[in-house]
VOLUMPA-982227 format. One line per 3 residues: number of its first residue (from 0); their letters; for each residue x, y, z of N, C-alpha, C. Coordinates in pm, whole numbers. Layout:
BEGIN
NUM) A) X/Y/Z/X/Y/Z/X/Y/Z  ...
# end
This chain:
BEGIN
0) MFD) -128/1752/2982/9/1795/2951/49/1741/2814  17/1614/2784/53/1555/2656/-3/1637/2544  -133/1668/2551/-202/1737/2444/-143/1873/2421
3) EIL) -106/1947/2529/-43/2079/2516/86/2074/2437  172/1979/2473/300/1967/2410/283/1930/2263  197/1839/2233/175/1794/2093/111/1906/2013
6) QKT) 20/1979/2074/-51/2086/2003/52/2195/1962  148/2223/2043/250/2323/2011/333/2283/1891  352/2153/1872/437/2105/1756/350/2072/1634
9) GLK) 218/2075/1650/133/2044/1538/119/1894/1510  158/1811/1607/147/1666/1589/26/1616/1661  -21/1499/1622/-127/1428/1693/-71/1305/1758
12) YED) -120/1267/1873/-67/1151/1943/-82/1023/1856  -190/1016/1779/-216/901/1696/-111/884/1584  -51/997/1542/50/994/1436/185/941/1479
15) LTS) 207/931/1611/334/886/1663/343/731/1651  465/681/1627/480/534/1628/486/488/1775  476/359/1795/476/310/1930/604/346/2008
18) QEK) 714/342/1934/846/375/1998/850/526/2032  795/609/1942/791/755/1965/698/786/2084  586/710/2094/496/733/2207/567/697/2337
21) ETF) 644/588/2336/717/552/2451/821/657/2494  889/709/2395/989/815/2416/922/941/2469  807/975/2409/732/1091/2451/692/1081/2597
24) HSW) 643/963/2635/601/943/2774/723/951/2866  838/903/2828/956/914/2913/1001/1057/2927  981/1138/2823/1015/1281/2832/927/1351/2931
27) VDA) 798/1320/2924/700/1384/3017/731/1340/3157  759/1214/3175/791/1160/3310/917/1230/3363  1018/1245/3276/1143/1314/3318/1113/1459/3356
30) MRE) 1025/1522/3283/994/1664/3316/923/1676/3454  842/1579/3483/771/1578/3609/862/1552/3728  959/1464/3706/1050/1421/3813/1166/1520/3841
33) TGI) 1244/1549/3740/1363/1627/3769/1386/1745/3674  1297/1764/3582/1322/1867/3482/1401/1810/3365  1421/1891/3267/1490/1846/3150/1630/1903/3144
36) SVT) 1729/1821/3116/1864/1869/3093/1901/1852/2947  2006/1919/2906/2050/1909/2768/2086/1762/2734  2153/1697/2832/2195/1557/2810/2075/1466/2791
39) KVK) 1968/1488/2869/1848/1404/2855/1785/1432/2716  1781/1556/2674/1722/1587/2544/1803/1522/2433  1935/1532/2442/2023/1469/2345/2000/1317/2338
42) DHI) 1988/1257/2453/1964/1109/2458/1830/1072/2389  1728/1153/2417/1598/1126/2360/1598/1151/2208  1665/1253/2166/1676/1285/2020/1747/1166/1950
45) ESM) 1850/1117/2011/1922/1001/1954/1829/879/1946  1748/858/2047/1652/749/2048/1551/765/1939  1497/882/1922/1398/911/1817/1457/898/1679
48) KYS) 1581/945/1666/1651/934/1540/1669/785/1498  1707/706/1596/1728/565/1570/1593/501/1528  1488/543/1592/1355/487/1557/1319/516/1410
51) VEM) 1345/637/1370/1317/677/1228/1406/601/1136  1535/590/1168/1631/517/1082/1585/372/1067  1538/309/1172/1491/171/1164/1367/162/1070
54) ELG) 1279/256/1084/1159/255/1003/1192/284/857  1293/369/829/1334/395/696/1390/270/630  1453/184/709/1505/58/661/1399/-40/617
57) DTK) 1279/-21/661/1163/-102/624/1117/-62/486  1114/-151/391/1076/-115/255/921/-126/232  844/-140/338/700/-168/323/620/-40/327
60) HNS) 678/77/305/600/198/306/612/265/169  518/353/144/513/423/16/607/542/15  617/606/-104/712/718/-119/672/838/-33
63) KRD) 541/856/-9/498/965/76/544/948/219  531/824/267/572/785/404/728/800/411  794/759/306/940/763/305/988/912/311
66) LYL) 925/998/235/957/1139/241/931/1200/379  820/1159/438/785/1204/574/891/1162/677  936/1037/668/1038/985/757/1172/1057/735
69) KAR) 1208/1081/613/1333/1151/585/1329/1297/643  1214/1361/629/1201/1496/685/1214/1497/835  1154/1397/902/1165/1387/1047/1307/1360/1086
72) LKN) 1373/1271/1012/1515/1238/1044/1599/1365/1032  1577/1444/924/1651/1569/905/1627/1666/1023  1505/1674/1068/1473/1756/1185/1547/1714/1309
75) YML) 1552/1583/1332/1620/1529/1450/1770/1559/1440  1822/1547/1321/1968/1573/1297/1995/1721/1323  1906/1809/1279/1926/1951/1301/1918/1983/1451
78) LEA) 1819/1926/1521/1812/1947/1666/1940/1898/1737  1984/1782/1693/2105/1725/1755/2224/1820/1731  2239/1872/1613/2344/1963/1580/2334/2089/1665
81) MLS) 2216/2139/1679/2197/2266/1757/2237/2247/1904  2218/2127/1956/2254/2101/2095/2402/2068/2109  2467/2030/2003/2608/1992/2006/2698/2111/2019
84) TPE) 2698/2191/1915/2779/2316/1918/2716/2416/1833  2732/2543/1869/2672/2650/1787/2720/2650/1644  2848/2617/1621/2903/2615/1484/2834/2506/1401
87) KAQ) 2826/2385/1459/2757/2278/1389/2613/2315/1360  2547/2378/1450/2411/2418/1432/2395/2517/1315  2486/2612/1308/2485/2710/1201/2501/2644/1066
90) KAL) 2596/2554/1059/2626/2481/931/2503/2399/892  2447/2325/991/2330/2241/960/2212/2328/911  2193/2442/978/2085/2532/939/2108/2585/797
93) DRA) 2233/2621/770/2268/2670/636/2240/2567/528  2277/2439/555/2250/2333/461/2105/2308/446  2029/2310/554/1882/2290/546/1819/2398/465
96) LAG) 1858/2522/487/1797/2633/414/1837/2627/267  1961/2588/238/2007/2575/101/1924/2468/28  1894/2361/98/1814/2253/44/1671/2297/10
99) IVS) 1615/2382/97/1480/2435/79/1480/2526/-43  1577/2613/-52/1586/2708/-160/1605/2642/-293  1690/2539/-295/1719/2469/-422/1599/2391/-474
102) KK) 1503/2357/-389/1380/2286/-428/1276/2376/-488  1289/2509/-466/1187/2599/-512/1217/2649/-655
# end
């Protein structure tokens, strides 16, 4: 089950931090027990976002790692916005697309 989920996202288990692995396992456990609710997903996204924020605060990584962490944080923020309200999601998506377009 782990491999299937990770394969769909293009991630490898080895690429996850220890805290992300822990969160990932709790998600899978929650799916097995009671299914997933929007509230549970929001809670897990918040946990993963916090993990990335803490790692960004660590100055011991290179600029490539920093860019990777910022991209992940932006993805979590977008997911969080999509689950909050449709209007927030649309605005977040517009900002994300504008950022992509401005970089090209």
